[in-house]
C-alpha positions in Angstrom: 115.4 74.5 50.6 113.5 72.3 48.1 109.9 71.4 48.5 107.4 69.5 46.4 106.3 72.8 44.9 109.8 73.4 43.4 111.3 72.5 40.1 113.6 70.1 41.9 112.7 68.5 45.2 115.3 68.0 48.0 115.6 64.3 47.1 116.1 65.1 43.4 118.8 67.7 44.3 120.6 65.0 46.4 120.3 62.5 43.6 121.8 65.0 41.1 124.7 65.6 43.6 125.1 61.8 43.8 125.3 61.4 40.1 127.7 64.4 39.8 130.1 63.1 42.5 130.1 59.6 41.0 131.3 61.2 37.7 133.8 63.4 39.4 135.5 60.8 41.7 135.6 58.1 39.1 136.9 60.5 36.4 139.6 61.8 38.8 140.9 58.2 39.1 140.6 57.0 35.5 142.3 60.1 33.9 145.4 59.4 35.9 146.1 56.2 34.0 148.4 56.7 31.0 146.5 54.5 28.4 143.2 56.1 29.2 141.6 58.9 27.1 142.1 62.4 28.6 139.3 64.9 29.1 138.6 68.4 27.7 137.9 70.1 31.0 139.9 73.4 30.9 140.9 73.4 27.2 139.4 71.9 24.0 141.8 69.4 22.4 140.4 67.9 19.3 143.0 65.2 19.6 141.3 63.9 22.8 137.9 63.7 20.9 139.6 61.7 18.1 141.3 59.5 20.7 137.9 58.7 22.3 136.4 57.7 19.0 139.4 55.6 18.1 139.3 53.6 21.3 135.5 53.3 21.0 135.6 51.9 17.5 138.4 49.6 18.5 137.1 48.7 21.9 139.2 47.0 24.6 138.7 46.2 28.3 139.4 49.9 29.2 136.4 51.2 27.2 134.4 52.1 30.4 137.4 53.9 31.8 137.9 55.9 28.6 134.3 57.2 28.7 134.4 57.9 32.4 137.6 59.8 32.0 136.3 61.9 29.1 132.9 62.8 30.5 133.1 62.4 34.3 134.4 65.9 34.9 130.9 67.3 33.9 129.9 66.5 37.4 131.4 69.9 38.3 128.9 72.0 36.3 126.1 70.0 37.9 127.5 71.0 41.3 127.7 74.6 40.2 124.1 74.6 39.0 122.9 73.1 42.3 124.9 75.5 44.4 123.4 78.5 42.6 119.9 77.0 42.7 120.3 76.5 46.5 121.7 80.0 47.0 118.8 81.6 45.1 116.2 79.5 47.0 117.8 80.5 50.3 118.5 84.1 49.8 116.5 85.3 46.9 113.3 86.0 48.8 114.7 86.1 52.4 113.5 89.0 54.5 116.9 89.7 56.0 119.6 90.9 53.6 123.1 89.8 54.5 125.9 92.3 54.1 128.7 91.6 51.6 131.2 90.9 54.3 128.8 88.7 56.3 127.9 86.7 53.3 131.5 86.2 52.1 132.8 85.4 55.5 130.1 82.8 56.1 130.6 81.0 52.9 134.4 81.2 53.1 134.2 79.5 56.5 131.8 76.8 55.2 134.2 76.0 52.3 137.3 76.2 54.6 135.8 73.8 57.1 135.4 71.2 54.4 138.7 71.9 52.6 141.0 71.9 55.7 140.0 68.4 56.9 140.9 66.9 53.5 143.9 69.0 52.9 145.5 68.2 56.2 144.9 64.5 55.7 146.0 64.5 52.1 149.3 66.3 52.8 150.3 63.6 55.3 149.4 60.8 52.9 151.1 62.6 50.0 154.3 62.9 52.0 154.3 59.1 52.7 153.5 57.9 49.2 155.5 57.9 45.9 155.3 61.0 43.8 155.3 63.5 46.7 154.4 67.1 45.8 157.0 69.7 46.7 154.9 72.6 48.1 156.2 76.1 48.4 154.8 78.7 50.8 152.8 80.5 48.2 151.0 77.3 47.2 150.2 76.4 50.8 148.9 79.9 51.7 147.0 80.2 48.5 145.2 76.9 49.2 144.3 77.9 52.7 142.9 81.2 51.4 141.3 79.4 48.4 142.8 81.8 45.9 145.2 79.4 44.2 143.0 79.5 41.0 144.5 83.0 40.5 148.1 81.8 40.4 149.8 81.5 37.0 149.7 78.0 35.4 147.2 76.6 37.9 147.7 73.1 36.5 151.0 73.1 38.4 150.0 75.1 41.4 147.1 73.2 43.0 147.6 69.9 44.8 145.5 67.9 45.2 144.1 69.0 41.8 140.4 68.7 42.6 140.7 71.3 45.3 140.6 74.0 42.6 136.8 73.7 43.1 137.0 75.5 46.4 138.6 78.6 44.9 136.0 78.6 42.1 133.1 78.4 44.5 134.5 81.2 46.6 134.7 83.4 43.5 131.2 82.6 42.5 129.8 83.3 46.0 131.4 86.8 45.8 130.1 87.4 42.3 126.6 86.3 43.4 126.5 88.7 46.4 128.0 91.6 44.5 126.3 91.4 41.2 123.5 88.9 41.0 121.8 88.9 44.4 118.3 90.3 44.1 119.2 91.8 40.7 117.0 91.5 37.6 117.3 88.1 35.9 118.6 89.8 32.8 121.8 90.8 34.7 122.5 87.1 35.3 121.7 86.2 31.7 123.9 89.1 30.4 126.9 88.0 32.6 126.5 84.4 31.4 126.5 85.6 27.7 129.5 87.9 28.3 131.5 85.1 29.9 130.6 82.6 27.2 131.4 85.2 24.5 134.8 85.9 25.9 135.6 82.2 26.1 134.6 81.7 22.4 137.1 84.4 21.5 140.0 82.6 23.2 142.1 80.0 21.5 140.7 76.5 22.4 144.1 75.5 23.8 146.7 77.4 25.7 147.3 79.2 29.0 144.6 81.9 28.4 141.6 79.6 28.2 143.1 77.2 30.8 143.3 80.0 33.4 140.0 81.4 32.3 138.2 78.1 33.0 139.9 77.7 36.3 138.1 80.9 37.5 134.6 82.1 37.8 134.0 83.1 34.1 134.5 79.5 33.1 131.8 78.4 35.6 129.4 81.2 35.0 127.2 79.4 32.5 126.1 76.5 34.8 126.1 78.7 37.9 123.9 81.3 36.2 121.6 78.6 34.9 121.0 77.5 38.5 120.0 81.1 39.5 117.7 81.5 36.5 116.1 78.1 37.2 115.3 79.1 40.8 113.9 82.5 39.7 112.0 81.9 36.5 111.0 78.2 36.2 110.9 77.1 39.8 107.7 75.1 39.7 106.9 71.4 39.3 106.9 70.0 35.8 104.3 67.4 34.9 106.3 65.0 32.8 105.4 61.3 32.2 107.9 58.5 32.9 108.3 57.5 29.3 109.0 61.2 28.4 111.6 61.5 31.1 113.3 58.3 29.9 113.4 59.6 26.4 114.7 63.0 27.5 117.5 61.3 29.5 118.6 59.3 26.5 118.3 62.1 24.0 120.0 64.7 26.1 122.8 62.2 26.9 123.3 61.6 23.1 123.2 65.4 22.5 125.9 65.9 25.1 128.1 63.4 23.3 127.5 65.3 20.0 128.1 68.8 21.4 131.3 67.7 23.1 132.9 67.0 19.7 133.2 70.6 18.6 134.6 73.7 20.3 131.4 75.7 20.2 129.3 72.7 21.3 131.8 71.9 24.1 131.3 75.4 25.5 127.5 74.7 25.8 127.8 71.0 26.8 127.5 71.8 30.6 123.9 72.9 30.1 123.0 69.8 28.2 124.6 67.6 30.9 122.7 69.5 33.7 119.4 68.9 31.9 120.2 65.2 31.3 121.2 64.9 35.0 117.9 66.6 36.1 115.8 64.3 33.9 117.6 61.2 35.2 117.1 62.3 38.8 113.4 62.8 38.2 113.3 59.4 36.5 115.1 57.8 39.5 112.6 59.4 41.9 110.0 57.1 40.3 112.1 54.0 41.1 112.5 54.2 44.8 114.5 50.9 44.9 117.3 52.8 43.0 116.7 56.3 44.1 117.9 55.8 47.7 121.4 55.0 46.4 121.7 58.2 44.4 120.3 60.2 47.3 122.8 58.6 49.7 125.6 59.4 47.4 124.4 63.0 47.3 124.3 63.1 51.1 128.0 62.1 51.3 129.1 64.0 48.2 130.9 66.8 50.1 132.8 64.3 52.2 133.6 62.1 49.2 134.8 65.1 47.2 137.1 66.1 50.0 138.6 62.6 50.7 138.8 60.9 47.3 142.2 62.5 46.4 143.6 60.7 49.5 142.4 57.2 48.4 143.4 57.9 44.8 147.0 58.6 45.8 147.1 55.3 47.7 145.4 52.9 45.2 146.5 54.4 41.8 149.8 52.4 41.7 147.8 49.2 41.6 146.1 50.2 38.4 149.2 51.7 37.0 150.9 48.3 37.4 148.3 46.7 35.1 145.5 45.7 37.5 143.3 48.5 36.3 139.9 47.4 37.6 141.3 45.9 40.8 142.8 49.2 41.8 139.6 51.1 40.7 137.4 48.7 42.8 139.5 49.1 45.9 139.5 52.9 45.4 135.7 52.9 45.2 135.3 50.8 48.4 137.9 52.8 50.4 136.6 56.1 49.2 133.0 55.4 50.2 134.0 54.2 53.6 136.4 57.1 54.2 133.7 59.5 53.0 131.3 58.2 55.7 134.0 58.8 58.3 134.8 62.3 57.0 131.1 63.1 57.0 131.0 62.3 60.7 134.1 64.3 61.4 132.9 67.3 59.4 129.5 67.2 61.2 131.3 67.8 64.5 133.2 70.9 63.4 131.8 74.3 64.6 129.2 75.6 62.2 129.8 79.2 60.9 127.1 81.7 61.6 125.9 84.6 59.5 126.8 87.6 61.7 
């Protein structure tokens, strides 16, 4: 997909995935702890921003957890950007044009083959651990079809919570094939602008914006950015190492600033993506570190699928006061289980475009 003549090489894309999944799976653990700051993922709550600055100015041992909990979820827009970038690189100039049904079926099966392995394992662990979820038939069927994002009050319909991402990706695949595939770049830009405009018209808190951001309009900004990056600026950028380092720092600081207001929060995913890309390119020049980010990217799908399982098992340790002991055990177990899940998933039948 990515060559040295592209904006992002294959290794840099994997490094970005690695950085994104580290944020996601650490965030998903930390934000389950009562004393830790909560994120503004689906709604903008000024109280959470104020809470972050209170614990930062009066720092305690949980400070790293506070910051991971608040910012880690931004790994999701990085994934959306990379998914769109890869789609456009693969299909944008392909000679063969897949039909709508072919395309949708193929990508549904790809998502399903990842989701079902984790969902089956998670439901068994969930049934045997404290805090068991009481599924109803609608929730189970909606998860299997990956349409549970469309259910009312999705916060209380999707379990495990991170699996909302499968439904979001399915929607974006369909939108890509129906509206954006081989269309003029302005169509993508217009759809991004419309989705952002509608979001800015919604109250920053409440069911309306919550449901909106659970579905494709909420992810259209980073997804569209990936398409535009592949179409318009997909060429190597000659940037010096000091400049990349400065960009990484400045963009990271800008992301902190923009996340503190409702309008800035709407645009923060783009800043995060740019910072992540700059950091990946910087890491590519430090091969002794780059391999770790690339390896994390290679297991990112498996880690995303399995980390709700290990979270359910180890979170009681942190909730009983051993915050970092539970987190460390969770990290070790998650990485080992991700390697195992990667092996299992590699042996599943691969869907074919037909």
